[in-house]
N, C-alpha and C positions, 0 to 999 in steps of 0.2 A: 106838457102834461106838469112838469113841475117836479118830478123826481131827481133824486140823487144817487148814484151808482154807489154800492157798497160792496166790492170785489166784481166778481165776475158774473155772479148768478145771483144777485138782488139789487133792485132797486126800491129806494123808500120814498114816498111822498107826504105831504100832509094828509095824514087820516086814512092812507093806504099803502100797501107794499106788493111788489111783485117778485115772483121768485121763478127764475129762469132756468131750463133745463136743456142742453143740446141734445137733440134726437139724429137717428142715423138719416143720410140723404135719403130723399126720395128720387127712385131713378127708373126711367122708361126710357129705354135704348140709349142713346147718347145723351139724353136729358137729365141733367142731376139737379134737384132743388134742395137747399138746406131747410131743415124742421127744426125750430126750436118751440118746446111746450112753455107757456107761461100760465103761471098760477097767479090769480088775483085776490087779494084778501084786503077788506075793507068794509067800515061801517056804513049804513045808509046814512045820507043821501050821497055821501063820498064814491061809495063803490059805483053807483049807476052813473054818475058824471063821467068817472074814468073809464069806464066799461063802454060807454057811447063813443068816448074821444077815441079809445083804443080801436075799436070795431072800424070807423072810417079810415084811421092808419092802415090797417089790415087787407081792407078790401082791394082785390086784385083785378083789373079788368084784363079780360083776355084778348087774344089778338096779335 
């Protein structure tokens, strides 16, 4: 996606920026899954392109 990390909580790319916030783990029984909030900022059409790329990376198949 072309971003560069700026510290532990910010990624900056051409025409966009993402801010990351660590959330408490989600837990059901012995299963624990880490969670991170992503705030995506940008102008159209860059925002739509980055959002579409990110959505593909975040899809997780069950099984």
